[in-house]
Steps between C-alpha positions, in 0.01 A plus 500: 500500500384170645313273260159533663328250272732204521585502868269459801419868523370639829205723420360742759141617445391804703151633570551863620335625814160669493425787735337412831229757422406359159132405478589139416776453757285385793782324682346560843202294392725236346682452829171448682433217254851358543636622164751772403353660188181477290622381160790289378712650215344320204696704244836386634385140532390512135829660397694224675312242291610681182869504590740205456379229735849376584559828684484511878228746605448695821197729533507777759174687558589810702144514624565172680870500589786750486733515203858452625849545365548126517227452240695710250823325599337167420361607160657495154218707350210697646146550367247746639173653384274774624172679480489877538480504883819291514697734274730654759580168663584337168741783418671436834525128418663581166757713681564225756551237231764718338673563831525120524617476136199292402321543166134588549207440267191719546147470366137524601222759452683818603828430315296402195313832516796719602824326397706819517461513877673162523777559249766417762396135492725273295209344315147624446262218406177682423146411403389138528784278616392206284593714199807688622676242720608272207709766320645607834602139575652472154710812557600378844632185334709721274639677810327830425528714814212747452195566287135593471245248378161626398230384262145598406425131452263344751555162660297197396336404828434152367875444531540651849716319753398383846646742759770376737275482807774308678704819543274643773378380837124474481463575871638851444201608293125533534449390142683367198435642155439343162431675170243403238508793258673822399344803339162671534241584230401832658655837424522698825695820440710478817588129479848375415400132488370535147825673404718228654296193404262615226124506455476151356488262799723195471424196710648174618323179415288322763763226513770755585295641785439151635872417480587805711235418758616139503858613558390703803291208621787251463727735696256489788352847465140549615288809536485837323601521133483840325446529126716809445344591164426869455162396362416132535202530265684675216432192287168368629483183291848389600454568870173302499682201353779535754260526795309192384829305502607649834169411664525141382856478633400657834210262548722195459748634758244615755556873435854564630491869400283809508556797270512874443546710187445834325237561234307777331157570644317372191561156651166570666334443161649149471281268705671183374843634591380609843361156568824333392694731731265420786551127440879550503478692830608848390481708819653836405483710186665835430296738285615829352205721591709821474214743564119509517513822294382402152658796321839412640455138394419610145798732486725217621349271233388261774195404295455161665400685819254740334218286369460294814385556858827463687326486839267220388795316344693507826201365689472225240860396565409462868219268392758281331718490812764750393621789714568806286826693531490810286722771359394864499666804345472869578640773276309465172455822302121489510472457878302750702484594866231233538714213370664415833166476679363280223797267537463473877127430465565233237764325711281504811180396321665203326696383805837499323743457790826478308470821300828605341463873441782651296571824321503499122846426363612560145704183464770483233387421144126515574235687303456730799869589499495570128193724533636698794834546328324631191303741721820619669383379841731205565768559763737227378535259211585235756428441867795521737420417861765726643388475862373154588431604856215711365448362149358153555257423217198665338365582847775757552677573170211555261384817322828530310341761276337842513149441629193689377348514847706675768754247626448578871129433452571159345738415784238609753240278336742209498581549868129517584431176314783303658432636847129419478507151354766369740358659811420191712125547527458551125727209417323257731166611358625380161630174648155429641331593172726267301462216750121527501478495119774246428394149401813289550537180302812368670626178345853510635519358854822557692675209664549467874835681498351794314199506734733527798691783327170678436399468864833647606456783251152575631629519857774738390240713325280505808794635698589765242155638418257320728662658807583836342287792617440640148387172348396257775130582504480516120683167462293301746172656391585408140577139594176468697288642218663282235446190715136594532435599137743307278737258684664359184646846434673525838844398373483762225387766747786424739749517214365841395519621858866397509572702186393817680822483705699573184258735330457722808877532543544573129218757500659689792828510312330628185300768679808635680715497187244664274407766750866606492500494119183707487647755743817523293308571177291768667810666643680535167186533286365251251619695195857497625473134593380412149774706335768336711365153428458567129866594492585180687629664815496186711593690813134590558382140510408485865 
């Protein structure tokens, strides 16, 4: 075996393809804006910074460019990681690497949760790479040809490396990610984040955050930076200190960036944090609403959403200039026939345009999975996406357990929700609501080149939806009303209108697919369906 540590090793890093119909894969919108994909692969860029720096790296993001035979021919060793929706593609990449006689190292959230699925990989580097990469590198130096590296130890974020941002082309992406913390203090039953990263949030120092932003700045990047934390406010004291430092740095450099992130809804109780985020120019925030049904929230142990008015909290975020993206879940045991209508009303009344509605999934190693297994209701110990034409993410492959409510009824409710909220008239009503309530505090000002790109993007959008029969009147009426009532919110409103291109297409796909699944279950009978699934007969997974 070649000495991979001493020689100038050629290292191929691969980000597997996401489905076109994934909620987050809004490539049509990206192309309007002149990009290829929403987010750059931060995990692989961080991994590259942990590997020997005398190696020669090449990063291929399949969401941006095709993976070719010549890439494997070039490489001495291959690294790839995946989340659950990328499972099937990563398995194909493992197979391809072996066809090319290249050793492949696999890691990331899904391999860490379900390593047995990826046992054909030469090396499994699981958990947090900062902990498991060093013993892997040591074995590589000793010419070990296979192995699994796992540890319950958590990384010290104060020693985190700066990602190799130089391995991607900034122009390919709508935003570049940075990470401040790992872990979340909450205890949601269905969540695998607390299983992977723990309930004790670990944070970088303010100086570390500044160094990463400075690196992006020095490389010429300007614009949207996403804090990829699963809950930015997991450690409130530390994030306040970091934001104070970031705001000082931004002020000196005339605000080269604006930001987005994810946080729990109890952020609404933190006025000081909200003000700091407003000063930094946070424009988007993802909130896990899950459901307006309080009993379901209690059952899911989503206590942070119970003792707070979620609707008022969302309106408060608008006051601080942040557009709310939100996650919703259908399929909780305590749901009733009224739950779907309550969800639709909540989404419409709060103006949440980017509403990710998924079906409840018992993810590997979660409290939910353990409970359902104990109750004899879990279909599988792991999640195998056997048919990635139909099994995309939690919008299509959820409910991997015996439901208490009739399954066809849950699917009907889900179809009704998705069909309603992404029907053009209902969607544009939410766009107008958000735009009229949003109080932008834009500090980042694009340069001339970016302004020209934005003008071109707007003209493309006008052609795609401003001249389309189904949306033309809604689009132009929305623009006129926003100009009359709240002109500073026009840019945000236009961006939300653009997102409807993706969401409408995705919703049509979901409705068609789930109608077929519902018909199939009714034809064979739910009892038979459950029995077949409980015995892991994957042939019924339509």
